[in-house]
N, C-alpha and C positions, 0 to 999 in steps of 0.2 A: 534480605531474601536472595536466593541463588536462582539463576536462570540458565537454561540450555538453549542455544541457538543452532538451527540447522534448517534443512529443507523440510517441507511438510511430509515428504515421503519417508525420510529418515526418522522423523519424530512421530510417525504414524498418526497424522491428524485425520480424524474422522469427518465425514460429511456434516454431521450435526454440529460439530465443533466449529467448522468454518462458517456455517450459516449463523450460529449463535453469536460468534464474536462480531461478525459484520452487522448483524441486527443491533447488538448492544452499542457498538460504536457509532454507526451511521443512522439507524432508525431512532433508537432511544435518545441519541444525541441531537436529534432534530435536523439532521442533514439529508435524509433520504425518506421519501414517502413510503409508507408501509406496503402499499400495493405495488409500487415499482420494485421494492426490495424482494417481493415474492418471486420476481423473474430474475433480476440481476444477481441475487445472492444465493441462488440454487447452487449446491455444491458442484455439480457437474459443469455449470456455466463458469463458476469461479476457477475451477481446476483447468478448464479449457483456455483461460486467458494466458497462462504462462507459468513460469517457475515461481512457486510459492515458498517464501522463507518465513520462518516463524520462531517465536521465543516461547518457551514453556517454563513455568515455575517448577523448579526441581522438587520442592517439598510436596506440593499439592498435585503436580502433573497437569495443572490447568493451563490451557492455551492463553498466553498473556498478550501476544501481539502477532501481527502478520504484515507482510508486504508482498506484492507480486511484481515480477519483472516480465514485461510483455514485449515480445519481439514485434517488429513491424509487419511480419507476415501473419500475425494473429488477427482473427476477426475482431478481437477486443481492442486492437490498437487504434487510436484516434490521431495521434500526433507523430509518432516515431517514423522516421524515414530509414532507408537502407543504411546500415552501419550504426544505427542508433538503437536505444532501448527506452521503453516507457515504464515508469514506476506507477503502480496503481494500488488502490485500496490499502494504503498504510493505515493500520489501526492498532491501538493499544487499549486494552480494557481499562476503564476509569480507575479501578482499584489498584492497578499496577502503574499508573502514570506517576511522573515525578522521580522515576528511578533510572532514567536514561535509556529506556528501551526503544523509544522512537528514534533517538540518535543512533543507537546500535543498529537498528533495522536499516536506517538510511545508509549508514557507513558500510554495512555488509552488502547492501544492494549496489552501492557505488563500486566497492571492491570487486564484486562479481562481474559487473559490467566492464570494468577495466580489464579483468582477467580474460573476458570474452572479446577483447579488442574493440569494444564499442567506442565511437568517437564522441557521443553525446548521450545524456539521459534527459528525458523530458517528463513532465508530469502536469496534471491539472488538479486544482483544488478549489473549493468554494471560497468565495470572498469572505464568508462568515467564519471560516476556520483559521482564525488569527494565530492561534498557537502553532498550527501547522506551518503557516507562513514563516514564523520566526525560526522554526526547526529547519526548514529548507534553506532559508537565507543563511543561517549559522553554519550550514554545510556547504556553502558556496554557490547555491542556486540563485539565479537572477530571474526576476519576473520579466517575461518577454511578450506578453499579450494577454488576451482574455476572449471569452466567448460565452454565449448563453445556451443553456440546454434545459428542457423541462421546467422552464420558468425560474431557473437559478443561474446566477452569474458565476463563472469559473475563471480563475486566474491561471495562466500558463507560466510554468517555470522551466528553466533548463540549466544544465551545467555541462561544460565541455570536459571530456575525460581525457 
């Protein structure tokens, strides 16, 4: 398969596409409660977080994966401090997994953060997202802490840029 990577604005990602991919990855995957998702995955709330990067299947034009870079000034930022950036909502549709798209999205997010002269990238992920932990660690992230939110434990990772 062939994929196209760029910002959501360039690839013309619609509101329903954003909501659908996040529901498929996080709700259907058992990582987010459906009621909570109704609020946090509304397209306008997702777009307000920060810069959305995505991967689209060239043949079908289907949105295959996304990641968001969140500045510390964003209301959605939980961990990033001045000069840092936070990576949020990395997600690849199950049918497109195993093709390196998660690794591509993480690498592109890191490249963009470096180009923007950020000193560090931070992220938080659920303890149960073991595949994500491996992905982050293979890209140089180190686990630096944890916290609990909405009854779920989250691990905090960071990488110096």
